[in-house]
C-alpha positions in Angstrom: 13.2 -30.5 -21.9 9.5 -30.4 -22.8 7.8 -33.2 -24.7 7.3 -30.8 -27.7 11.0 -29.9 -27.7 12.0 -33.5 -27.5 9.7 -34.4 -30.4 11.1 -31.5 -32.5 14.7 -32.7 -31.8 13.8 -36.3 -32.8 11.9 -35.4 -36.0 14.2 -32.7 -37.4 15.2 -33.5 -40.9 18.5 -35.4 -41.3 19.3 -34.5 -44.8 21.4 -36.6 -47.2 25.0 -36.9 -48.3 24.4 -37.2 -52.1 24.0 -34.4 -54.6 20.6 -33.6 -56.1 20.1 -33.5 -59.9 21.1 -29.8 -60.2 24.2 -30.2 -58.0 25.3 -33.3 -59.9 25.0 -31.3 -63.2 27.3 -28.6 -61.8 29.8 -31.2 -60.4 29.8 -32.9 -63.8 30.5 -29.5 -65.5 33.4 -29.0 -63.1 35.0 -32.4 -63.2 34.0 -34.2 -66.4 36.3 -34.2 -69.5 35.8 -30.9 -71.5 33.1 -32.0 -74.0 31.1 -33.7 -71.3 31.6 -30.7 -69.0 30.2 -28.3 -71.7 27.2 -30.6 -72.2 26.5 -30.8 -68.5 26.8 -27.0 -68.3 24.4 -26.6 -71.2 21.9 -29.0 -69.6 22.1 -27.2 -66.2 21.8 -23.8 -68.0 18.7 -25.0 -69.9 16.9 -25.9 -66.7 18.1 -22.9 -64.7 15.7 -20.3 -63.5 17.9 -17.3 -62.9 15.1 -15.4 -61.2 15.6 -17.7 -58.1 18.5 -17.7 -55.8 20.9 -20.7 -55.8 20.7 -23.0 -52.8 23.6 -22.7 -50.4 25.3 -26.0 -51.3 25.2 -25.2 -55.0 26.4 -21.6 -54.4 29.6 -23.0 -52.8 30.3 -24.8 -56.1 29.9 -21.9 -58.4 33.4 -20.4 -58.1 34.8 -23.8 -59.2 32.3 -23.8 -62.1 33.4 -20.4 -63.2 37.0 -21.4 -63.2 36.4 -24.6 -65.1 34.2 -22.9 -67.7 36.7 -20.1 -68.1 39.4 -22.7 -68.6 37.6 -24.5 -71.4 36.4 -21.3 -73.1 32.7 -21.1 -72.2 31.2 -17.8 -73.5 27.7 -18.0 -71.9 26.3 -14.7 -70.7 25.9 -16.3 -67.2 29.7 -16.2 -66.9 29.5 -12.6 -65.8 27.4 -13.5 -62.8 29.6 -16.5 -62.0 32.6 -14.3 -62.1 30.9 -12.1 -59.5 30.3 -15.1 -57.2 34.0 -16.1 -57.6 35.3 -12.7 -56.8 33.1 -12.4 -53.8 34.4 -15.8 -52.6 38.0 -14.7 -53.1 37.4 -11.5 -51.1 35.5 -13.3 -48.3 38.2 -16.0 -47.9 40.9 -13.4 -47.7 39.0 -11.5 -45.1 38.2 -14.6 -43.1 41.9 -15.8 -43.1 42.9 -12.3 -42.0 40.3 -12.2 -39.2 40.9 -15.7 -37.9 44.7 -15.8 -38.0 44.9 -14.0 -34.6 43.1 -16.9 -33.0 45.8 -19.3 -34.4 48.5 -16.9 -33.2 47.0 -16.8 -29.7 47.1 -20.6 -29.5 50.7 -20.7 -30.8 51.8 -18.0 -28.3 50.4 -20.2 -25.5 52.6 -23.1 -26.7 49.7 -25.2 -28.0 50.2 -27.4 -31.1 47.6 -26.6 -33.8 46.4 -28.2 -37.0 44.2 -26.7 -39.7 41.4 -28.9 -41.0 38.9 -29.0 -43.9 38.7 -25.9 -46.0 41.8 -23.9 -45.3 44.3 -26.7 -46.1 42.4 -27.5 -49.2 42.7 -23.9 -50.4 46.4 -23.6 -49.4 47.7 -26.9 -50.7 45.3 -28.3 -53.3 43.0 -25.6 -54.9 45.7 -23.0 -54.5 43.2 -20.3 -55.2 41.5 -18.3 -52.4 38.3 -17.9 -54.5 37.8 -21.6 -55.3 36.3 -22.8 -52.1 34.0 -20.6 -50.0 34.1 -21.2 -46.3 32.5 -19.5 -43.3 35.0 -20.3 -40.6 38.5 -21.6 -39.9 38.7 -25.2 -38.5 41.5 -25.5 -35.9 42.4 -28.7 -34.1 44.3 -29.0 -30.8 45.1 -32.1 -28.7 42.4 -33.1 -26.2 44.9 -32.5 -23.4 45.3 -28.9 -24.5 41.6 -28.1 -24.9 41.1 -26.2 -21.7 44.4 -24.3 -22.2 43.1 -23.5 -25.7 39.9 -22.1 -24.3 41.8 -19.8 -21.9 44.2 -18.6 -24.7 41.3 -17.8 -27.0 39.4 -16.0 -24.3 42.5 -13.9 -23.6 42.6 -12.9 -27.3 38.9 -12.0 -27.3 37.4 -15.2 -28.7 34.4 -16.7 -26.9 32.6 -20.0 -27.4 29.2 -19.3 -28.9 27.6 -21.5 -26.2 29.3 -22.4 -22.9 31.4 -25.5 -23.2 30.5 -28.0 -20.5 32.1 -31.2 -19.1 29.5 -33.1 -21.2 30.7 -31.3 -24.4 34.3 -32.4 -23.7 33.1 -36.0 -23.1 30.7 -36.4 -26.0 31.5 -33.8 -28.7 34.5 -33.1 -30.9 34.3 -29.4 -31.5 32.6 -26.1 -30.8 32.4 -22.7 -32.7 34.1 -19.6 -31.3 33.4 -16.0 -32.3 36.1 -13.3 -32.1 36.6 -9.6 -32.8 35.0 -8.4 -35.9 32.5 -11.3 -35.9 34.9 -13.8 -37.4 34.4 -17.5 -36.5 36.6 -20.5 -35.9 35.6 -24.1 -35.2 37.9 -25.4 -32.4 38.3 -29.2 -32.5 39.6 -31.1 -29.5 38.9 -34.4 -31.4 39.4 -34.9 -35.1 36.0 -36.4 -36.0 32.5 -36.6 -34.6 32.8 -40.4 -34.9 36.1 -40.7 -33.0 35.8 -38.9 -29.7 39.0 -40.5 -28.5 42.6 -39.3 -28.0 43.9 -42.7 -29.3 42.0 -42.1 -32.6 43.3 -38.5 -32.7 46.8 -39.8 -32.5 46.5 -41.5 -35.8 46.0 -38.1 -37.4 48.6 -36.2 -35.4 51.3 -38.7 -36.5 50.8 -37.7 -40.1 51.0 -33.9 -40.4 52.9 -31.5 -42.6 53.9 -27.9 -41.9 51.5 -25.1 -43.0 51.4 -21.3 -42.6 48.4 -19.1 -42.4 49.0 -15.3 -42.6 52.6 -15.8 -41.3 51.4 -18.0 -38.4 53.1 -21.4 -38.4 50.9 -24.4 -37.9 50.3 -27.9 -39.4 47.8 -29.7 -41.5 47.2 -33.4 -42.4 49.1 -35.1 -45.2 47.1 -35.7 -48.4 46.3 -39.3 -47.4 44.6 -38.4 -44.2 43.1 -35.2 -45.6 41.2 -37.5 -48.0 40.1 -39.8 -45.2 39.0 -36.8 -43.1 37.1 -35.3 -46.1 35.2 -38.5 -46.8 34.4 -39.2 -43.2 33.1 -35.6 -42.6 31.2 -35.4 -45.9 29.5 -38.8 -45.7 27.5 -37.8 -42.7 23.8 -36.8 -43.1 23.3 -33.1 -43.0 20.3 -30.9 -43.5 22.5 -28.8 -45.8 23.7 -31.4 -48.2 27.5 -31.2 -47.9 28.2 -32.0 -51.6 31.5 -30.1 -51.6 33.0 -33.2 -50.1 32.9 -34.5 -53.7 34.7 -31.4 -55.0 37.3 -31.6 -52.3 37.9 -35.3 -52.7 38.1 -35.1 -56.5 40.4 -32.1 -56.4 42.7 -33.9 -53.9 42.7 -37.1 -55.9 43.6 -35.3 -59.1 46.3 -33.2 -57.6 49.6 -34.5 -59.0 51.5 -33.0 -56.0 49.5 -35.0 -53.5 50.2 -38.7 -53.7 47.9 -40.9 -51.7 49.4 -43.7 -49.6 46.6 -46.2 -50.1 47.9 -48.8 -47.6 48.0 -46.2 -44.9 44.5 -45.0 -45.9 43.1 -48.5 -45.5 44.9 -49.2 -42.3 43.7 -45.9 -40.7 40.1 -46.4 -41.9 40.1 -49.9 -40.4 41.5 -48.6 -37.1 38.7 -46.0 -36.9 35.9 -48.3 -38.0 35.3 -46.3 -41.1 36.3 -48.7 -43.9 32.9 -49.2 -45.4 32.2 -45.5 -45.3 35.4 -44.9 -47.2 34.5 -47.6 -49.7 31.1 -46.0 -50.2 32.6 -42.6 -50.9 35.3 -43.8 -53.2 32.9 -46.0 -55.1 30.6 -43.0 -55.7 33.5 -40.9 -57.0 34.5 -43.8 -59.3 30.9 -44.6 -60.6 29.7 -41.0 -61.0 32.8 -39.0 -61.9 35.1 -41.6 -63.4 37.7 -41.3 -60.7 40.3 -44.1 -60.8 40.5 -46.0 -57.5 43.0 -48.8 -57.1 41.3 -52.2 -57.1 43.5 -53.3 -54.2 42.2 -50.4 -52.1 38.5 -51.3 -52.8 39.2 -54.9 -51.9 41.0 -54.0 -48.7 38.2 -51.7 -47.6 35.6 -54.2 -48.5 37.4 -57.0 -46.5 37.5 -55.0 -43.3 35.3 -56.0 -40.4 32.1 -54.0 -40.1 31.3 -53.2 -36.5 27.8 -52.4 -35.2 28.4 -48.7 -35.2 29.3 -48.5 -38.9 26.5 -50.9 -39.8 24.0 -48.6 -38.2 25.5 -45.5 -39.8 25.4 -47.0 -43.2 21.8 -48.0 -42.8 21.0 -44.3 -42.5 23.5 -43.0 -45.1 22.4 -45.5 -47.8 18.6 -45.2 -47.2 16.7 -44.8 -50.4 15.5 -41.4 -51.4 11.7 -41.2 -51.0 11.6 -44.1 -48.5 9.5 -42.6 -45.8 11.1 -44.3 -42.8 10.4 -42.1 -39.7 13.2 -39.6 -39.1 13.1 -40.5 -35.4 14.1 -44.0 -36.3 17.1 -42.8 -38.3 18.1 -40.5 -35.5 17.8 -43.3 -33.0 20.1 -45.4 -35.2 22.7 -42.7 -35.4 22.6 -42.0 -31.7 23.0 -45.8 -31.0 25.9 -45.9 -33.4 27.5 -42.9 -31.6 27.2 -44.7 -28.2 28.6 -47.9 -29.7 31.7 -45.9 -30.8 32.1 -44.4 -27.4 31.6 -47.8 -25.7 34.2 -49.3 -27.9 36.8 -47.1 -26.2 35.8 -48.2 -22.7 35.5 -51.3 -20.6 31.9 -52.7 -20.4 31.5 -51.4 -16.9 32.7 -47.9 -17.8 30.4 -47.9 -20.9 27.4 -48.9 -18.7 28.2 -46.1 -16.2 28.5 -43.6 -19.1 25.1 -44.5 -20.6 22.8 -42.3 -18.4 24.9 -39.2 -19.0 25.1 -39.9 -22.7 21.4 -40.2 -23.0 20.8 -37.1 -21.0 23.2 -35.1 -23.1 21.8 -36.3 -26.4 18.3 -35.4 -25.2 19.5 -31.9 -24.3 18.8 -32.3 -20.6 21.2 -30.4 -18.2 20.6 -32.8 -15.3 18.2 -35.7 -14.6 17.3 -34.1 -11.2 16.4 -30.8 -13.0 14.4 -32.7 -15.5 12.4 -34.5 -12.8 11.8 -31.2 -10.9 10.6 -29.6 -14.1 8.2 -32.4 -14.8 6.8 -32.2 -11.3 6.3 -28.5 -11.6 4.4 -29.0 -14.9 2.2 -31.6 -13.3 1.4 -29.4 -10.4 0.5 -26.5 -12.7 -2.1 -28.5 -14.5 -5.6 -27.3 -13.7 -7.4 -29.7 -11.4 -11.1 -30.6 -12.0 -13.5 -28.7 -9.8 -14.9 -30.6 -6.9 -18.6 -30.9 -6.0 
């Protein structure tokens, strides 16, 4: 990797996890009590420049906004445009489910256990409306021991990884996108979370599943308790495209009367994964900004958990103040260090030390240290030499 490419990788914007002013107005319009929701909609509408396109994160909230405003009788002329966004989301989700179900069927035919994550289970079990939550792909999890068999099964059904999956990917990543016939996409997870690249951590999720069906293909998904944990863990991670729909997903789940949360299990699992303070941060935000009731005992249990070095480093980035111009490279360094701490936690000190060179090489985007050294020598040799005499 050239010095320029390395600098670009280190200084690429991290993004944030919290909604901006406009996104918060829309979330308030969706989830606040009716009179407050109408006031939030009016405030958003008053500042809206309809000549400009909505940003992608906001666009994904508009179907929910349409359904809420329809429910409380909003008559604004903008409702026609919102209805169009909702109908497009409904159509796209139906098409995506239809196009990606064959990938799920191919895995099932190969005898591989599967689990749906993120958007699809939310639509099927909690939103219960195919137009309410736009999504670009289907997230499918398999056990780590089944990963290579899953690659073969998908390839046999015409699905290919968008970039070749290497041994490093299996060691240091949790998922990769695949594209299939018709251009449809899935995200195949061999670990449940970016932060927990470990089969033992995955087992905590696989022990708490419920049956699910997608287009007549039998599969599983997480129970509501661990769906909430997975939603918060994934959403509270810096992203250049602010992933504010974690707020919509979490509030929808928490307000679903058919989805009781086992709070002791939630706290125990968060502690086992080293995510207690991230869970507390997310739940406190939902309580303080959207009036969501969170049991006091849950907040106390999460706050009393031990905070490991990885979580402390992650929180230093997640909670950084808006407008504080700390160099992005420092925050990226903190997150990469946290990632290594999590990987090292799963290994003996000797194994962690042996892993470090490969981890650093992978995170720098270097295929091999030998190749990098040869490339550097070639660049040195190509430099023009000063004329003699």
